[in-house]
N, C-alpha and C positions, 0 to 999 in steps of 0.2 A: 349482785345476787345471781346465782346460776339458775338457768332455766330448769323447769321441771323435768324436761326430757333427759337432761344429763344425769339426773338422780334416779331415773327409772330404768333398772337393768333390763326390764322386759322389752324396752324400745331401742336398745342398743343393737347395732348390727352384729350378728354372730356368724361364725364360720365353723361351728363345731358339729354341723349336721342337724342342728335343731330345725324342725320344720318351719319355725317362725322366721328363720333367717331368709333374707332376700335371695331368690334363686340366682344361680350363676348363668344368666342368659344375656345376650346382647341388649335386649330391651331393658333389663334390670340394670346392666352396667351403664346404659345411657341415662337412666333415671338417677343413679347415684353420682355420676360424674358431672363436674361443672361444665358450663359452655352453653351454646345456643340450644333452644328447645327444638327437637327434631320432630317433624310431622310423623305420625304413626305409620303412614303409607310411604315406605321407602322409595316407591316409584316416582314420587314427587321431588326427591332430593336432587339438588344440583351438586357440582363438584365440591363446594365448600361444606355442604352438609355431610357428604361422604367422608371428607377428611375429618370432620368432627366425630363421625362414627368410628373411624379408625383410631383416633386418639383415645376415645372412650373405651375402645376394645384393647388398648394397650400397645398400639402401634404408633409410637411417638417419633420414629426416625424421620427427620425433616426432609431428607432426600426422597424418601418414599412418598410422603405427602405431596411434595413438589411434582413428582412424576404423575401422580393421580390427577393433580390440577392440570398439568400440561396436556395430558391425554383426555381431559374433560370426561372423566369417568363419573357418570351420574348414577343415581340409585337404580334406575331402570336397567342399567347395564351390569350391575353387581351379580345377578344370578347367572350371567353368561361368562364370568371369569373362571378360567380353569388353571391348573397348576402351571402350564407353560406360559400363559399370559401373566400370571402373578410373578413368575421368575423374570420375565421380560421387564416387569415393572419394578424390579429391584429387590424382591423377597427371595434371597438366595437360599435360606434355610428351609429344608423340606418340612421340618416341624412347624415353622412359622406359617408356611403356606397352608399346611393342613389345618392349622389352628384358625387361620382367617377363613378358609373355605367352610369350616364347621360353623363359624359365626354367621357367614353369609347364608348358609342353608337354614340355620335357625331363624335368621331374619326373614327369609322367604316364607317360612312356616307360620310366622305371626301374621302374614298378610297374603291370603290366597288370591292369586290373580284370576279374574273371571274372563274367559274368552268372549269377545264380542261376536254375536251371531248376526249375519246379514243374509237376508233372503234375496238371492240373485236369480233372475229368470233363466239363466243359462246353467249354472252349476248347483242350483238349489240352495240350501242353507249352508253357508260357509262360515268357518270360525277364523277369526283373526286375533292375533296377540295384542294385548293392550298397548304395547309400544307402537305397533302398526297403526292402531287407532289414533294415537297421539300425532303421528305423521299425517294421517288422513285429515285430522281436524286442524289443519294449518291453512292460511290463506293461499299459499303456493300450491297446495294440492287441491283445495276447493275450487280454484279457478278452472280446473279440468271439467267441472260441471258445465261450463259455458263454451266448450270447444267441441264442435261436431266431429265425430269419429271419421265420417266419410266426406267432410267438407261440402262441396257443391253437389255431391251425390244425393243429398236430402231433397234437392229440387227436382230430382228424377224419380227417386224411390220414396214414396210418402212415409214408409215405415222406418226409414233410416234416420230416425231422430235421436239415436243414442249418441252418447258423448264419450270423450276420453276418460272421464271419471270412472264409469262402471267397467270399462275395459281394463283400466289399471288395477282396480280391485280384483278382477278376474285373473290377471297375470300374476299378481302377488299371491293369490290363493293357489294357482297351479304350480308356481315355483315351489311353494311349500309342499305340495303333494309329491312332486318328483324328488326333491332333495330328501324328504322324509322316507320315501320308498327305498332310495339308495342306501340310506343310513340303516334301515331295518334289515335289508338283504345282505349288506356288506359292512359289518361292524369294523372290519379291518381298515376301512377308509378313514376311520376316526373323525367322522363328521360330528361336530359338537353342536350344542344349542346355539352358540354364537354364529357358527357357519349357517345354520338353518335360518336364523333370523336375518342375517345379512343378505342371503339369497332372496328371501321374501321382500326385504326392503328394496333390493334392486328391481324386482318385478313390479313392486308398487310404484316406484319412482321413475321407471324407464321412459315415461312419456311426458315428464314435467317440462321438457324443453320445447314442446309443440306450441306453435303460434296459432293465430286465428285460422280456422278452417283447415287445420291439420297440415297435410302435405302440400296444400296450395301455398302455404306460407313459406315453408322451407324449400319446396321444390320448384316454385315458380316466382314468387314475389322477391324473396331475399336474393336469389341469383341475379335478378334484373336490377333491384334497387342497390345492392351492395355486392357486386361480383367479386370483390377482393376478399370477402369473408370466407374462411374455411373453418368448419366445425369438426374437431377431432376430440376423441375421448380416450385417454390411455387406460389400459386395464392394470390395476394395481391393488394390493391389499391382502393377497393370499399367497402362500408359498407355492412353489411349482408342483408339489405333490397333490395340491388341491386345485390345480388349474382347471380340472373338469367342471368345477362349480360355475365357471364363466360360460359354459355351454348350455346352461339351463334357461336363462332369460333371453339372451340374444346370441345365438350360436353363429359366430363368424366362420366356423369351420365347414359347416354343411347346411345351415339354415333350419335345422330341426330344433325348434325351441318352443317354450310355453307361450311366448308372445303370439306366434302363429296359431297355436291351438285355440287360444281364446278368441282371436279375431275371426278365425274360420267359423267357429260355432256362433259367436255373437252376431257377426255381420250377416251370416246366412239366415239366422233367426229373424233379423229385422228386414232383410231384403226379400224374404220369401223364396230363398234358394236352398236346395237340398245340400246338406253338409255330409260328405261321404267319408270323413276321416274320424276315427275313434281314438282320441288321445289316451283314454283309460287303458286301452290295450297296449299302447306303446309303453306306458309307465309300468305295466305288469312285467314286461320283458326287458326293461332297461337294466343294464349292468355297466360298471366301470371296469375296463380292461386296459392292459398295458399295450400301447402302440408306439413303437420307436422310442422306448424309454420314457414315454409320457402317458399319463392316464387320460382316457377319453371315454365318453358315454357311448356304449354300443348297444345293439339289440339282437334278438334271435335272427338266424338266417332266414327263417320262414316268413319274416316280416318285410322282406325286401320289396315284394309286390305291393304291399300296403303303403310303403314309403313313396313308391312311384305314383301311386294313386293320390297321395297327399300333395305332391308337387303338381300333379295334374289338376287337383282341386284348386290350388293356388292360381294356376294359370287361367282356369275357367272363371274364377272370381274376378281376376283382372280384366278378362275379355268382356264379361257380362256386366260388371258393375264398376270396378275401380277405374277402368279406362273407357267408360261409356262415353260415346261421342258427344252427347248433350251435357252430361255432367262435367266433362273436361272443358267444354267451351264456356260453361258457367264459371268454372274455376278461373279460366283465362279472363273473363270479363270482370270478375271480382279483383283479380290481380291488376288489371288495367285501372280500375277505380281506385285501388289502394295506391298505385303509383301516382295517379293524378292528385290524390289527397295528401300524400306523404309529407310534403313540405308545410302543410297548413294544420296538421293535427298535432296537438301538444299533449304529452303525457308527463305528469310530474313524477320524478324519481327521487332517489335519495338526496337529502339536503336541499330539496326544492328545485333541483336541476330539471330542465325541460328536455324531453326527448320526442322524437317523431316515431312513426310506425316502424320504420326500418332501423332506427337506432335504439329502440327500447330493449333490444336483445343485449345491450351493453350494460344494463342496470337492472338488478333483480327486482327492485321495488317497482320500477316502471313496467317491467315485463309481466309482473304479477297482475297488473291492471289491463294487460293486452289480451283480449278474448274476442270471440265472434261478435261481441256487442259493438265493436268498432264499425261493423256494417250498418247497424241502426243509427249510430252516432252520425255517420256521413249522410245516410238516407234522410234523417229528420233535421239535418242542420239548416240554419238560416244564413250561414256564412256564404256570401256570394263567391268567395274563392273556391268553394267546394262544389260549385254548380256542375262542372264537367264530370267530376266523380259521382255526384248525386244522380245525374242523368243516366249514367251507365247502370247504377244499381236500380233505378226506376225501370229501366228496360228489362232487367232480370225479373223484377216483380210483375211486370206486365207481359212477360214472356216474349219480348221483342229481342230475340237473341241473334248473335252472329249466325249466319246460315251455313250449314254443312254443305260442302261442295263435292267432296269425294275422298276416297282412301286408296292408297297404292302401297307397294313395297319395292325395295331394291331387289334386283335379281342376283342370284348366286351369292358370292361372298362379299359383294359390295355393301358398304355400310356408311351412312352419313355420320361424320364426326361432329361432336358437340360444338367445336369451334366454328363450324360452318352453318349452324342453325340460323344465325342472324341473316345470312345471305339468301335464305330460301324464299321469303316473300318477294324479293326483287326478281329472283329467277322465274317465279310463277308469273309475275307481272310482265316480264320481258318475253315470255313465251306466247306471243300473240300470233294466232294462226293467220296465214295469208289468204286461205281459200274460204273463209267464213266471214260474212258481213256482220260486224258488231256495232250496235248502237250506243254502247257505253264504253268509256275509256276508264281503265282501272290502273291504279298505281300500287306500289309495294305496300303502302300503309293501309290499303284496302283488304289485304290478305293476312290471315293467320295460318301459319304452318306448324302443326303440332307433331313432333317426332316422338313416338312411343317405343321404348325398348321392352319387348315382352320376352321373359325368360323364366327359368326355373329357380331364380334367386341368386345365381352365381354367373351372370352374363352368359357366355356360350358354353360354360362347363356343365357337366352332368354332376349334380350335387351328390348323387349316390356313390360316385367314385371317391367321395371324401367321408363316407360312412363306413364304419367297421362293424362286423357282425361276430357272433359267437355261436357255437353249436351246442346242442344238449349234451353231447358226449364229453365236451371239454369247455365249460363256461368261462374259463380263465384265458383262453387263447382267442385273440382277435384275428379275423380273416376278412379278406376283401371279396366282394362278389361283383363280377363284371356284368354289363348289360346283356351280353349274349348268353349268359347263364340263366337269365330270368325269363325272357320272352322275345320272340321275333317281331312282336307287334309294338314294341316301345319306340319312341321317337328317335330318329337319326340325328336331329339337331335340337339344341336346347335353348335357342334364342332366335328371335326374329325382330325386324323393325317395321313398324307401321307408320305410315305418313298420312296425316289427315290435313286437308285444306279447308278453311272456312273463309267466308267473305263477310266483311263488316257492313257492306251495303246490301240492303234487303229487297230492293225493287226488282221486278222481273227482268228488266233489260240488263241490269248489272249482274244478276245471278246467271243469266244465260251466258253472258260474256265470261264470267268467272269459270264456268264449267268448260268452256272452249279453251281458255288459258290453261286450266288444270290438265285436261287430256293431252293438249299439245306438249305441255311440260313433261308429262309421263312418257310421251313418245320420244322427246329429245333426250331424256335422261335414261332411257331404256329400262324404265320401271315396269311393274306388272300392269296389265290392262285394268282400268277401273271397272268394277262389276257392272255398272250401268253405262259404260262407255259407248256402246252401240246406240243407246237410246238418246243420251244427252249430247253426243258429238258424232253423229253418223257420217259427217264429211271428213273426220280426222282419223278414226280408227282403221279404215281400210288402207291407210298409208303404210301401216306396219304389218308386214305379212305374218310375223310370229304371233300377233294378237288374233289373227283369223285362222291360222293353221298351227296351233300350239305343238302338234306332234312333229312339225318340221323344224322346230326352233333349234334343235341340236344338229341339224344336217344341212350345211351350206349348199351341197350339191342338189339336194332335193328342193331347196328353196329356189335355186336358179331354174331348175326344171319346171317347177310349178309356176314361176313368174312368166316363163316363155309360153306355157300353156294358157295362162290368163290373157296374155297379150294376144295370142292367136284367137282366143274366143271373142275378144273385142273386135278383131279384124273381120271375123266371119259374121259378126252380128249385122243383119240386114238393115237395122234401124239407122 
């Protein structure tokens, strides 16, 4: 017996324009076609569900479906497909491409994406695309909640409790602001939705590789624990005509990028330091211009002074906060503790394999578990093998820190090379003065020598030399502005080296001896005179004439003349 439905003409599918006929829409096609049930929210579709949607839409070519699978095209990516991308995926017919695009657009209309709104203390209420939210809601991103933005700086600045998590949200947001502004001002750049989303994802994910206590991990611990490791990241994914997109998040060309804009504002807010750079003004004047047959982000010529101020702000933040003498030595002590504990800490990675603190970077699952919490794991451990590391961290908690001895700088063009850093503690230990009685004997292992390279972000180069500007009269032409066209008060040099010495022994006799060693070392190496040199080493500083008569330092003849005069004074002294 036939079913009743087959006898009832009113329930048969019709295609004669009758309003009771099922509509010709993707959702209706999906309902009529056999195959797996598709979730009404296409954002949740994986590649297989996308392929099912294509088949139901009439795209049955197996090669096309294979390419969609190989490229892992998910439902959340469908709205960002354009004609050129569809052509690359094997749809050569213009009509077929337009047909599929219309299906995708209709699909998007059936499910309106709602932007997630986050109240950020720096940028206010910011909106993020649902795909960005899905990235944020992963264990790999959530671990950034447990990594301090300023590492050991939190032990110096009580307000600096913010983490890499909120900074990454801010960078993702600002990346969207800049790329969206460029798109609106210059439609000829053909910045599409996919470009904008990818730039925001880059901003969001740029700090996923940070380890515990941020730069302490990659700048101090890993170079000591695994000196053979080199981390490099190639730029790929966009054609050359869109290479300017790589200047938005981390600008290797001149250092003007949204990463800096966020940490300037965020760090100053939490540190209690005034931020003098207004990124919103830069965005207003940003344009893409042709420079040597390549497209680069440029700004108005009147903004050149503001950019010098931006790099000056960066330098001030490093001097006042990022390279704070106490914050740095706390980072050094945490590094020492991690090195002591490295062999005894086990972190479970993929397939149950065990990793240490220094090797967790080789396994994503293990690295996801590596956060600032490793500090507390060592501090509260009952494992006797961790006693040495535990004691160092206890000293931090009780503020029994390595003691600051002094700071100096190389003179002129002299610079200490990185390969010589390891020799410096021994040099200081060997610089024992002969004319000062010392009650403490110090060895190389008693000293920490911290070499800090301060610059404008490009070593000894002026970053503004790598910025191009445009004028109001011709916004399409890029020009260069030299330093002497801006102001006579700008710096002549853009890099310097600071050398700080600390002593691990904290008793008064050892500290007195350490200061004598340090000042004698500065004298031997022809470094600058320590600021408190006359106070802490009054028997050593008179030995170097340039330290007492700095105006004579460049005149050997006057030095000889003054030396004879001083000798005559001593001869004439009746005492």
